[in-house]
DRENVO-485056 format. One record per residue: x, y, z of N, C-alpha, C in turn; residue number from 1; residue in three letters. Coordinates in pm, whole numbers, plus 50000, padded with zeros to 5 digits. Layout:
<atoms>
+-------+-------+-------+-------+-------+-------+-------+-------+-------+-----+------+
|  n_px |  n_py |  n_pz | ca_px | ca_py | ca_pz |  c_px |  c_py |  c_pz | seq | type |
+-------+-------+-------+-------+-------+-------+-------+-------+-------+-----+------+
|     X |     Y |     Z |     X |     Y |     Z |     X |     Y |     Z | NUM |  Ala |
...
+-------+-------+-------+-------+-------+-------+-------+-------+-------+-----+------+
</atoms>
This chain:
<atoms>
+-------+-------+-------+-------+-------+-------+-------+-------+-------+-----+------+
|  n_px |  n_py |  n_pz | ca_px | ca_py | ca_pz |  c_px |  c_py |  c_pz | seq | type |
+-------+-------+-------+-------+-------+-------+-------+-------+-------+-----+------+
| 50085 | 49883 | 50000 | 50000 | 50000 | 50000 | 50091 | 50124 | 50000 |   1 |  Met |
| 50071 | 50210 | 49904 | 50153 | 50333 | 49901 | 50100 | 50433 | 50004 |   2 |  Asp |
| 50170 | 50541 | 50023 | 50137 | 50638 | 50128 | 49999 | 50702 | 50106 |   3 |  Ala |
| 49968 | 50734 | 49981 | 49838 | 50796 | 49951 | 49724 | 50699 | 49980 |   4 |  Arg |
| 49739 | 50575 | 49938 | 49636 | 50473 | 49961 | 49619 | 50448 | 50110 |   5 |  Thr |
| 49731 | 50441 | 50181 | 49724 | 50420 | 50325 | 49654 | 50536 | 50395 |   6 |  Glu |
| 49678 | 50656 | 50351 | 49612 | 50773 | 50409 | 49461 | 50768 | 50385 |   7 |  Ala |
| 49420 | 50728 | 50264 | 49277 | 50715 | 50235 | 49213 | 50609 | 50323 |   8 |  Glu |
| 49282 | 50498 | 50337 | 49229 | 50389 | 50421 | 49217 | 50434 | 50566 |   9 |  Phe |
| 49319 | 50498 | 50618 | 49315 | 50547 | 50756 | 49202 | 50647 | 50776 |  10 |  Arg |
| 49182 | 50734 | 50679 | 49074 | 50832 | 50687 | 48938 | 50761 | 50692 |  11 |  Gln |
| 48921 | 50660 | 50611 | 48796 | 50583 | 50612 | 48775 | 50517 | 50748 |  12 |  Phe |
| 48880 | 50455 | 50801 | 48870 | 50385 | 50929 | 48833 | 50484 | 51040 |  13 |  Val |
| 48898 | 50599 | 51043 | 48869 | 50698 | 51147 | 48726 | 50752 | 51134 |  14 |  Glu |
| 48680 | 50770 | 51013 | 48548 | 50829 | 50992 | 48434 | 50730 | 51017 |  15 |  Ala |
| 48454 | 50602 | 50985 | 48342 | 50508 | 50986 | 48349 | 50400 | 51093 |  16 |  Arg |
| 48457 | 50392 | 51168 | 48474 | 50282 | 51265 | 48362 | 50276 | 51368 |  17 |  Ser |
| 48323 | 50389 | 51422 | 48221 | 50390 | 51526 | 48087 | 50339 | 51472 |  18 |  Leu |
| 48048 | 50385 | 51355 | 47922 | 50338 | 51296 | 47928 | 50188 | 51266 |  19 |  Ala |
| 48042 | 50143 | 51216 | 48058 | 50000 | 51187 | 48055 | 49918 | 51315 |  20 |  Leu |
| 48114 | 49971 | 51421 | 48114 | 49903 | 51549 | 47972 | 49892 | 51605 |  21 |  Leu |
| 47894 | 49997 | 51589 | 47754 | 49991 | 51635 | 47678 | 49883 | 51560 |  22 |  Arg |
| 47698 | 49876 | 51430 | 47631 | 49772 | 51350 | 47673 | 49634 | 51396 |  23 |  Thr |
| 47802 | 49615 | 51417 | 47852 | 49485 | 51461 | 47798 | 49449 | 51599 |  24 |  Ala |
| 47785 | 49549 | 51685 | 47730 | 49523 | 51817 | 47585 | 49478 | 51809 |  25 |  Tyr |
| 47508 | 49542 | 51724 | 47368 | 49501 | 51707 | 47361 | 49358 | 51656 |  26 |  Val |
| 47449 | 49323 | 51564 | 47449 | 49187 | 51510 | 47491 | 49084 | 51614 |  27 |  Leu |
| 47593 | 49116 | 51693 | 47650 | 49016 | 51782 | 47596 | 49021 | 51924 |  28 |  Ser |
| 47560 | 49140 | 51971 | 47514 | 49153 | 52108 | 47626 | 49151 | 52210 |  29 |  Gly |
| 47751 | 49158 | 52166 | 47865 | 49153 | 52256 | 47970 | 49253 | 52208 |  30 |  Asp |
| 48013 | 49340 | 52295 | 48106 | 49446 | 52259 | 48238 | 49390 | 52207 |  31 |  Gln |
| 48293 | 49293 | 52277 | 48423 | 49239 | 52238 | 48415 | 49165 | 52105 |  32 |  His |
| 48310 | 49088 | 52088 | 48293 | 49016 | 51961 | 48270 | 49116 | 51847 |  33 |  His |
| 48197 | 49223 | 51874 | 48174 | 49326 | 51773 | 48306 | 49390 | 51731 |  34 |  Ala |
| 48391 | 49420 | 51828 | 48522 | 49477 | 51795 | 48604 | 49382 | 51708 |  35 |  Glu |
| 48599 | 49253 | 51741 | 48670 | 49154 | 51661 | 48615 | 49147 | 51520 |  36 |  Asp |
| 48484 | 49153 | 51507 | 48422 | 49149 | 51374 | 48467 | 49267 | 51288 |  37 |  Leu |
| 48463 | 49386 | 51346 | 48502 | 49506 | 51270 | 48650 | 49502 | 51236 |  38 |  Val |
| 48732 | 49463 | 51330 | 48876 | 49456 | 51304 | 48906 | 49357 | 51191 |  39 |  Gln |
| 48842 | 49241 | 51195 | 48862 | 49143 | 51089 | 48815 | 49193 | 50954 |  40 |  Gly |
| 48700 | 49259 | 50953 | 48647 | 49313 | 50827 | 48736 | 49423 | 50771 |  41 |  Ala |
| 48787 | 49508 | 50858 | 48877 | 49614 | 50812 | 49009 | 49556 | 50760 |  42 |  Leu |
| 49054 | 49450 | 50821 | 49176 | 49384 | 50772 | 49153 | 49328 | 50632 |  43 |  Ala |
| 49037 | 49270 | 50609 | 49004 | 49218 | 50475 | 48993 | 49333 | 50376 |  44 |  Lys |
| 48933 | 49443 | 50420 | 48920 | 49558 | 50332 | 49057 | 49614 | 50294 |  45 |  Leu |
| 49149 | 49617 | 50389 | 49282 | 49673 | 50362 | 49350 | 49599 | 50248 |  46 |  Ala |
| 49330 | 49470 | 50239 | 49394 | 49394 | 50131 | 49329 | 49418 | 49996 |  47 |  Thr |
| 49206 | 49469 | 49995 | 49133 | 49489 | 49870 | 49094 | 49637 | 49849 |  48 |  Arg |
| 49155 | 49726 | 49920 | 49115 | 49867 | 49922 | 49097 | 49925 | 49782 |  49 |  Trp |
| 49188 | 49906 | 49693 | 49182 | 49965 | 49558 | 49076 | 49900 | 49471 |  50 |  Arg |
| 49035 | 49778 | 49502 | 48940 | 49705 | 49418 | 48795 | 49725 | 49460 |  51 |  Lys |
| 48772 | 49779 | 49578 | 48637 | 49792 | 49632 | 48580 | 49928 | 49596 |  52 |  Val |
| 48460 | 49926 | 49536 | 48394 | 50051 | 49497 | 48332 | 50123 | 49616 |  53 |  Asp |
| 48262 | 50046 | 49702 | 48194 | 50105 | 49818 | 48250 | 50038 | 49944 |  54 |  Asp |
| 48353 | 50096 | 50006 | 48418 | 50031 | 50120 | 48325 | 50004 | 50238 |  55 |  Pro |
| 48234 | 50096 | 50266 | 48146 | 50076 | 50381 | 48052 | 49958 | 50358 |  56 |  Glu |
| 47996 | 49949 | 50241 | 47908 | 49836 | 50209 | 47987 | 49705 | 50216 |  57 |  Ala |
| 48110 | 49707 | 50168 | 48194 | 49588 | 50171 | 48219 | 49544 | 50316 |  58 |  Tyr |
| 48256 | 49638 | 50401 | 48283 | 49605 | 50541 | 48158 | 49555 | 50609 |  59 |  Val |
| 48046 | 49618 | 50585 | 47920 | 49572 | 50647 | 47885 | 49431 | 50603 |  60 |  Arg |
| 47906 | 49400 | 50477 | 47878 | 49266 | 50425 | 47973 | 49164 | 50491 |  61 |  Arg |
| 48100 | 49199 | 50504 | 48196 | 49109 | 50568 | 48158 | 49087 | 50715 |  62 |  Val |
| 48123 | 49194 | 50785 | 48083 | 49181 | 50925 | 47964 | 49088 | 50937 |  63 |  Val |
| 47866 | 49107 | 50851 | 47746 | 49022 | 50857 | 47781 | 48876 | 50829 |  64 |  Tyr |
| 47856 | 48851 | 50723 | 47890 | 48714 | 50688 | 47977 | 48648 | 50795 |  65 |  His |
| 48070 | 48722 | 50851 | 48153 | 48666 | 50958 | 48070 | 48636 | 51082 |  66 |  Asp |
| 47974 | 48722 | 51114 | 47887 | 48697 | 51229 | 47802 | 48573 | 51206 |  67 |  Gln |
| 47747 | 48558 | 51087 | 47666 | 48440 | 51056 | 47752 | 48315 | 51063 |  68 |  Val |
| 47873 | 48321 | 51010 | 47963 | 48206 | 51016 | 47995 | 48170 | 51160 |  69 |  Ser |
| 48022 | 48270 | 51242 | 48051 | 48245 | 51383 | 47930 | 48182 | 51451 |  70 |  Trp |
| 47813 | 48232 | 51422 | 47692 | 48181 | 51484 | 47668 | 48036 | 51442 |  71 |  Trp |
| 47690 | 48005 | 51316 | 47670 | 47868 | 51270 | 47772 | 47774 | 51333 |  72 |  Arg |
| 47896 | 47818 | 51343 | 47999 | 47734 | 51404 | 47967 | 47708 | 51550 |  73 |  Arg |
| 47918 | 47807 | 51615 | 47889 | 47798 | 51758 | 47782 | 47693 | 51785 |  74 |  Arg |
| 47694 | 47675 | 51688 | 47588 | 47577 | 51705 | 47471 | 47635 | 51780 |  75 |  Gly |
| 47364 | 47569 | 51766 | 47244 | 47615 | 51835 | 47232 | 47547 | 51971 |  76 |  Arg |
| 47176 | 47616 | 52064 | 47154 | 47559 | 52196 | 47032 | 47469 | 52188 |  77 |  Ile |
| 47052 | 47347 | 52230 | 46942 | 47251 | 52225 | 46868 | 47252 | 52358 |  78 |  Arg |
| 46737 | 47263 | 52351 | 46658 | 47263 | 52472 | 46593 | 47126 | 52488 |  79 |  Glu |
| 46582 | 47083 | 52613 | 46517 | 46958 | 52642 | 46392 | 46989 | 52722 |  80 |  Glu |
| 46282 | 46930 | 52681 | 46158 | 46945 | 52755 | 46157 | 46841 | 52867 |  81 |  Leu |
| 46125 | 46885 | 52987 | 46118 | 46794 | 53100 | 45983 | 46811 | 53167 |  82 |  Val |
| 45942 | 46707 | 53236 | 45811 | 46710 | 53300 | 45808 | 46806 | 53418 |  83 |  Glu |
| 45917 | 46809 | 53496 | 45923 | 46895 | 53614 | 46047 | 46984 | 53606 |  84 |  His |
| 46036 | 47099 | 53668 | 46150 | 47191 | 53672 | 46264 | 47124 | 53749 |  85 |  Ala |
| 46389 | 47150 | 53713 | 46501 | 47085 | 53779 | 46539 | 47145 | 53913 |  86 |  Pro |
| 46449 | 47217 | 53978 | 46477 | 47276 | 54108 | 46456 | 47172 | 54218 |  87 |  Asp |
| 46527 | 47190 | 54327 | 46510 | 47101 | 54441 | 46382 | 47139 | 54515 |  88 |  Ser |
| 46347 | 47059 | 54613 | 46225 | 47086 | 54689 | 46233 | 47218 | 54764 |  89 |  Glu |
| 46351 | 47258 | 54804 | 46368 | 47382 | 54880 | 46361 | 47504 | 54790 |  90 |  Ala |
| 46350 | 47483 | 54660 | 46339 | 47596 | 54569 | 46472 | 47644 | 54515 |  91 |  Gly |
| 46581 | 47576 | 54550 | 46712 | 47613 | 54500 | 46745 | 47530 | 54376 |  92 |  Phe |
| 46824 | 47587 | 54291 | 46865 | 47515 | 54171 | 46952 | 47396 | 54210 |  93 |  Ala |
| 46950 | 47294 | 54130 | 47028 | 47174 | 54156 | 47178 | 47206 | 54150 |  94 |  Ala |
| 47255 | 47125 | 54220 | 47400 | 47142 | 54222 | 47459 | 47088 | 54092 |  95 |  Asp |
| 47529 | 47175 | 54018 | 47587 | 47137 | 53890 | 47738 | 47122 | 53898 |  96 |  His |
| 47791 | 47110 | 54019 | 47935 | 47102 | 54035 | 47992 | 46981 | 53963 |  97 |  Ala |
| 47920 | 46870 | 53966 | 47968 | 46749 | 53899 | 47982 | 46769 | 53749 |  98 |  Gly |
| 47885 | 46834 | 53689 | 47893 | 46855 | 53543 | 48002 | 46957 | 53509 |  99 |  Ser |
| 48024 | 47053 | 53596 | 48133 | 47149 | 53573 | 48267 | 47078 | 53583 | 100 |  Val |
| 48283 | 46992 | 53684 | 48407 | 46916 | 53697 | 48429 | 46828 | 53575 | 101 |  Asp |
| 48324 | 46763 | 53529 | 48335 | 46676 | 53412 | 48373 | 46758 | 53288 | 102 |  Arg |
| 48313 | 46876 | 53273 | 48344 | 46962 | 53159 | 48492 | 47001 | 53161 | 103 |  Arg |
| 48543 | 47037 | 53278 | 48685 | 47073 | 53291 | 48775 | 46953 | 53260 | 104 |  Leu |
| 48734 | 46834 | 53307 | 48813 | 46713 | 53278 | 48819 | 46686 | 53128 | 105 |  Asp |
| 48706 | 46701 | 53060 | 48702 | 46677 | 52915 | 48789 | 46780 | 52843 | 106 |  Val |
| 48779 | 46906 | 52881 | 48861 | 47011 | 52817 | 49009 | 46984 | 52836 | 107 |  Arg |
| 49048 | 46950 | 52959 | 49189 | 46924 | 52987 | 49240 | 46802 | 52910 | 108 |  Gln |
| 49158 | 46698 | 52904 | 49199 | 46578 | 52832 | 49214 | 46607 | 52683 | 109 |  Ala |
| 49122 | 46681 | 52626 | 49132 | 46715 | 52484 | 49253 | 46804 | 52456 | 110 |  Leu |
| 49284 | 46892 | 52549 | 49400 | 46980 | 52531 | 49530 | 46902 | 52530 | 111 |  Ala |
| 49531 | 46784 | 52590 | 49652 | 46702 | 52595 | 49670 | 46616 | 52470 | 112 |  Arg |
| 49571 | 46614 | 52382 | 49584 | 46542 | 52255 | 49654 | 46631 | 52154 | 113 |  Leu |
| 49707 | 46568 | 52052 | 49766 | 46644 | 51942 | 49658 | 46713 | 51861 | 114 |  Gly |
| 49694 | 46813 | 51783 | 49593 | 46889 | 51709 | 49513 | 46804 | 51610 | 115 |  Pro |
| 49577 | 46709 | 51545 | 49506 | 46625 | 51448 | 49405 | 46536 | 51517 | 116 |  Arg |
| 49446 | 46473 | 51627 | 49354 | 46387 | 51701 | 49239 | 46468 | 51760 | 117 |  Gln |
| 49271 | 46585 | 51811 | 49167 | 46672 | 51867 | 49068 | 46713 | 51757 | 118 |  Arg |
| 49120 | 46743 | 51639 | 49033 | 46782 | 51527 | 48943 | 46668 | 51486 | 119 |  Ala |
| 48999 | 46546 | 51478 | 48918 | 46430 | 51439 | 48806 | 46408 | 51539 | 120 |  Val |
| 48837 | 46411 | 51667 | 48733 | 46389 | 51769 | 48628 | 46500 | 51767 | 121 |  Leu |
| 48675 | 46624 | 51752 | 48579 | 46735 | 51750 | 48484 | 46723 | 51631 | 122 |  Ala |
| 48538 | 46693 | 51515 | 48454 | 46684 | 51396 | 48363 | 46561 | 51400 | 123 |  Leu |
| 48415 | 46449 | 51447 | 48334 | 46326 | 51448 | 48228 | 46330 | 51557 | 124 |  Arg |
| 48266 | 46366 | 51680 | 48175 | 46348 | 51792 | 48105 | 46476 | 51838 | 125 |  Tyr |
| 48170 | 46589 | 51826 | 48107 | 46712 | 51871 | 48030 | 46779 | 51758 | 126 |  Phe |
| 48083 | 46771 | 51637 | 48010 | 46825 | 51521 | 47923 | 46718 | 51457 | 127 |  Glu |
| 47944 | 46592 | 51494 | 47866 | 46478 | 51447 | 47870 | 46463 | 51295 | 128 |  Asp |
| 47989 | 46481 | 51238 | 48007 | 46468 | 51094 | 48043 | 46325 | 51058 | 129 |  Leu |
| 48001 | 46279 | 50942 | 48040 | 46144 | 50898 | 48188 | 46139 | 50865 | 130 |  Pro |
| 48243 | 46019 | 50866 | 48387 | 46002 | 50843 | 48431 | 46061 | 50709 | 131 |  Glu |
| 48350 | 46043 | 50606 | 48386 | 46094 | 50473 | 48400 | 46246 | 50474 | 132 |  Ala |
| 48310 | 46314 | 50543 | 48317 | 46460 | 50548 | 48437 | 46507 | 50631 | 133 |  Glu |
| 48466 | 46436 | 50739 | 48584 | 46469 | 50819 | 48710 | 46452 | 50735 | 134 |  Val |
| 48715 | 46342 | 50659 | 48830 | 46318 | 50571 | 48846 | 46430 | 50470 | 135 |  Ala |
| 48735 | 46476 | 50414 | 48740 | 46586 | 50316 | 48791 | 46715 | 50382 | 136 |  His |
| 48740 | 46746 | 50499 | 48779 | 46869 | 50569 | 48928 | 46866 | 50605 | 137 |  Ile |
| 48975 | 46750 | 50652 | 49114 | 46740 | 50696 | 49210 | 46705 | 50583 | 138 |  Leu |
| 49156 | 46675 | 50466 | 49241 | 46644 | 50352 | 49315 | 46512 | 50367 | 139 |  Gly |
| 49246 | 46411 | 50416 | 49308 | 46279 | 50432 | 49207 | 46172 | 50392 | 140 |  Cys |
| 49245 | 46046 | 50404 | 49155 | 45937 | 50365 | 49061 | 45901 | 50480 | 141 |  Ser |
| 48955 | 45828 | 50447 | 48860 | 45782 | 50549 | 48931 | 45687 | 50646 | 142 |  Val |
| 49022 | 45606 | 50594 | 49098 | 45515 | 50680 | 49182 | 45590 | 50782 | 143 |  Gly |
| 49239 | 45703 | 50741 | 49316 | 45785 | 50834 | 49226 | 45841 | 50943 | 144 |  Thr |
| 49107 | 45884 | 50905 | 49011 | 45934 | 51005 | 48978 | 45824 | 51105 | 145 |  Val |
| 48954 | 45704 | 51055 | 48920 | 45592 | 51145 | 49036 | 45562 | 51240 | 146 |  Arg |
| 49158 | 45553 | 51186 | 49271 | 45519 | 51272 | 49301 | 45632 | 51371 | 147 |  Ser |
| 49291 | 45757 | 51328 | 49314 | 45870 | 51418 | 49209 | 45873 | 51528 | 148 |  Gln |
| 49085 | 45841 | 51493 | 48978 | 45837 | 51593 | 49007 | 45731 | 51697 | 149 |  Thr |
| 49043 | 45611 | 51652 | 49072 | 45502 | 51745 | 49190 | 45538 | 51835 | 150 |  Ala |
| 49295 | 45592 | 51777 | 49413 | 45629 | 51857 | 49381 | 45741 | 51956 | 151 |  Arg |
| 49301 | 45838 | 51911 | 49267 | 45950 | 52000 | 49181 | 45902 | 52117 | 152 |  Ala |
| 49086 | 45814 | 52091 | 49002 | 45763 | 52200 | 49085 | 45680 | 52297 | 153 |  Leu |
| 49176 | 45599 | 52245 | 49262 | 45520 | 52333 | 49351 | 45611 | 52418 | 154 |  Ala |
| 49403 | 45715 | 52356 | 49488 | 45808 | 52430 | 49407 | 45884 | 52536 | 155 |  Arg |
| 49283 | 45923 | 52502 | 49197 | 45988 | 52601 | 49174 | 45898 | 52720 | 156 |  Leu |
| 49147 | 45770 | 52693 | 49125 | 45676 | 52803 | 49249 | 45664 | 52891 | 157 |  Arg |
| 49366 | 45668 | 52830 | 49491 | 45657 | 52907 | 49521 | 45786 | 52984 | 158 |  Ala |
| 49498 | 45901 | 52919 | 49530 | 46029 | 52982 | 49430 | 46069 | 53089 | 159 |  Leu |
| 49305 | 46029 | 53072 | 49201 | 46075 | 53164 | 49110 | 45958 | 53204 | 160 |  Ala |
| 49160 | 45869 | 53286 | 49077 | 45755 | 53327 | 48952 | 45798 | 53404 | 161 |  Pro |
| 48955 | 45919 | 53461 | 48837 | 45969 | 53533 | 48716 | 45988 | 53441 | 162 |  Glu |
| 48739 | 45989 | 53311 | 48630 | 46004 | 53215 | 48573 | 45869 | 53172 | 163 |  Leu |
| 48627 | 45760 | 53223 | 48584 | 45627 | 53181 | 48435 | 45605 | 53204 | 164 |  Ala |
| 48380 | 45661 | 53310 | 48238 | 45644 | 53337 | 48153 | 45746 | 53262 | 165 |  Asp |
| 48216 | 45828 | 53178 | 48143 | 45933 | 53107 | 48064 | 45880 | 52990 | 166 |  Ala |
| 48085 | 45756 | 52952 | 48015 | 45703 | 52835 | 48080 | 45757 | 52709 | 167 |  Gly |
| 48006 | 45760 | 52603 | 48064 | 45804 | 52476 | 48081 | 45955 | 52473 | 168 |  Ser |
| 48168 | 46001 | 52386 | 48188 | 46146 | 52371 | 48062 | 46212 | 52319 | 169 |  Leu |
| 47985 | 46140 | 52239 | 47861 | 46198 | 52186 | 47768 | 46242 | 52298 | 170 |  Arg |
| 47764 | 46167 | 52404 | 47673 | 46199 | 52514 | 47715 | 46323 | 52589 | 171 |  Ala |
| 47840 | 46366 | 52571 | 47891 | 46480 | 52649 | 47935 | 46595 | 52562 | 172 |  His |
| 47873 | 46610 | 52449 | 47903 | 46717 | 52356 | 47902 | 46854 | 52423 | 173 |  Arg |
| 47802 | 46878 | 52502 | 47786 | 47010 | 52562 | 47888 | 47036 | 52672 | 174 |  Ser |
| 47962 | 46935 | 52714 | 48053 | 46954 | 52826 | 48180 | 47026 | 52789 | 175 |  Glu |
| 48208 | 47042 | 52662 | 48328 | 47117 | 52626 | 48295 | 47250 | 52562 | 176 |  Val |
| 48169 | 47281 | 52550 | 48134 | 47411 | 52494 | 48162 | 47518 | 52598 | 177 |  Ser |
| 48194 | 47638 | 52554 | 48231 | 47745 | 52648 | 48118 | 47787 | 52738 | 178 |  Pro |
+-------+-------+-------+-------+-------+-------+-------+-------+-------+-----+------+
</atoms>
């Protein structure tokens, strides 16, 4: 970027950042996430500054698409209908310390796996993708996905025996979500 182009870009950022941030905040509902969205969109704009006819429209479109992508990746919260409220007889909420401990155990165990094994488990069991799709995403064969899955599960069992009574990873999908 030459000096003149950089000056134009800086002028645009100074003039429109606040309005773009407000839009991102409305989309995301979170100040920090909105700042990240705008910063990412402006970074994309900087690489295409000379090619974009309407920079503000471009940034708004990028912010929107990035927010939708983030929302889709995050997944939807699944609600379960129950016959009775989960409150105790005394009117206090049930103790969730056990599930919090289990969530921390799962996170720590996954963090101790290698990135490839962690990716295979996340895609297979937390995203519930078929082996063929996982293979396509990771750029490997279905056989590699199968062997990596088996090795990762064996390593999880060795690294975190406290999770042995946890059942399958599918049953505890929500335990590693933030």
